[in-house]
C-alpha positions, 0 to 999 in steps of 0.5 A: 887253415885257421889253427886256434893255439894255446900254450901258456909259454911263448916267446920272449920266454925261452923253454922248450914248449915256448920255442917249440910253439912259436918255430912251428907256428912260424912255418905254418904262417909261411905255408899260408895259414892263419895262426893264433895263439893264446898265451900269458904275458911273459914271465917264466920261469923267474915269476917276474914280467919280461921288459916291455909287457903288462900283465894285462887283461887282454892284449894281442900283438904280432909276432913274425905273422902269428897273431899273439893274444895274451891274457892275465895270470895269476904271476907265480915264480916256477917253484912252489906247487901252491902258487904254480898251481894257481898260475895254471889254473889262471891262465886256464880260465882267463884263456878259456875266456878270450878263446870264446872271443876268437873268430872261428878256427878250423882247428884247437889245439893246446900243448902240454906239459901241464894239462890246465892249458888243455882243459881250456882250449877244449872246453872251447873247441867244445862250445864252438864244436872245433876239433882239439887237437892235444899236444901231449909234450909231458905225461903230466902229472906221472911227471910231478909224482917222479920228482916228489912234486907230490904224493899219492893221493886223492888229487893227483887220482883227480889229476889223472881223472882229467888227464884221461878225459882230455885224451878220449875227448880229443880228435887226435893226439900228437906225442913227443916221443913215442913211448908216450904214445905206447903208455897212453895206449896201454891206458887204453886209449885208441891208438889210431888217434895218437900221432908221434911227432918228435921235437926237433931243431930249427937248423938255420937258427942253429949252426956251428960257431967259433967260440965267441970270445968276447963272451967269454972274456966277458964270463971269465970262461978263457982257456976251459973245456966247457961242458954245457948245460943250457936250459932249465935248472927244475927238479926233473934234471937232478943237477946236484949230479953234475955238481958232485961230478964238478967236485971229482973234477976240481983239481983239473983246472981246464974243466969248468961246467957251465950252466946257463938257464933258470928254475925252481932248482937254481938258487939251491944249486948255486947255494950248493956249489958255493957251500961245496967250494967248487971253482968250476963251476959257473951260472949264468941267469937266462939269456934272449933266445938270439943270444942262444947260439952264442951262449952254445958256441962257448961249449966243448960238450953238451950236457943232458941231464935227467933224473934217475925215474922211470917216467924219465926215460920216455922223454927226449930233451929238446936240447939234445936237437939244439946241440946237434944243430950246433955240432955239438958232442954230447953228453947224455945223464938219463935212464935208458930210453927214447934220449939214449936211443937217439944218441946211439943211432945218431952216434952223437954223444955218450950216455951214462947213467944217471945220477952217478957222478963218478960216471959223469967225471969219466965221461968229461975227462974221457972227451977232452983227452981224446980229441978225434973222438970228440971231433967225431961224436961232433960231426955224427951230431951235426950230421943228424940235425936235419933228420930232426928238423923243425920244419918236418915237425911242422908239417907233421903237425899240419898233417895231423890237423888236416887227417882230423878235419878229414875225419881220418886215424893220425896212428899211422903219423910218425 
C-alpha cells in the first residue's frame, strides 16, 4: 500500500504526535508499505530549527525507510496564538503544494491536534481522488477553548464548522480515544466511519532500566525520590498545581519533582518556582528521543497531569504508555475519564483529583512511604504495556486503511 501522511510534527521532534507518527510508520515500512510523510523542518516547541536542518521550500530525507518531505513554514515557538496560527496556516499551504507533487498514493491521511494539517491532506485527496482518513488526536478547537487560549467568538464557530466538514468529508476517522468517537457521534457523525485506535508504546524502545547514575549526578539528583513529569509543559497540563504540591512537600528533602521538556508554560513555571523559593524542583530542557529511557530511569514515579476541564476527560496522554513500558508506577492527576479508567483497569498507579495540590502531595508521600505498593504498581504498569503496543496500533491503522479502500465500514475497529 502507498501511504501519504501529513503531520506537522515529526522526529527529531519528540512530542506525542511526532513520536506516534514515526514509530507507527516504521512498522508500516517493515510490513512492506510505501510511506511518505509530509512535515516541516523540525523546530517544535521552541520555534528554533534543530541542528543540521534548514527551513527550505522543499527537502527530502530517508528516515528508517520512510520518505520524509519537509516544507517551508512560518516558524513560531509554541506560545502565542497569533504566531502559532500563522505557523499552522503556512504548513497547510506549503504541505498542500508539496502533496500535489508526490507520486499517487492509495490512501492519504493526516493527524491532529490542530486541523489545518488535515485541511491540506483533505484538499490533496480531493484533487487526487484518493480516500482521506483523518486521525483524530485531539478535539480541536474545543481543547484550545478549554485552556482559555480562545474565547467563544465567530472565529471559534467557523473553526468548528471546518472541523465538522473534515469529519464528514473523510472516508474514515481514526479516533485516539473512545470518548472522541462518542463526541463525534453526538455531533451527528456516522459511527460506522469512526474507528478507535488507542495510542501506545514501542515496547522495544522502552524497558525497565537501572537508574542512570551518571545522568543523575550531572543533574544533581542523587539520593532523591523523584516524581518525573516528562513531556510538554502546556496550558492543558496545569503544572502550576505541581509547584503548589512541591511547596507543601518542601520540608521533605528527599522528594524532588523533575520536569523535562518544553512548552508554552515552561518559562512561566520556572519563574514561579524561583519566586516560590522551591528547592525541590528541577527543570531540564527536552532530550533527544534516544535519551528518553535514560531520563525515565531517573524517576521513581511517573506523573501524568491534566487541567481540570471536562474536555480533558477524554484525553489519554501518551506518557501513560511510555511509563508502562519503563515499568514505572504512575500518579495521574486528571479529570475522571479515559485515562483514569486505564490506570484503574491496569492497576498501574493512583488517580487523584486534578488541580488539587494537597491530594497530589499526599499521593507522593504515600508512595514514598509504601515501597511494597510502589513495587506492585510498577509491576502492574510493566505488565500492562503489551496491551498498548505500538505494533498493535500500527496494524489497526492499516486495517482502517484497508477497509476504506474496500469500501467497508470501520466502526467496529477498536
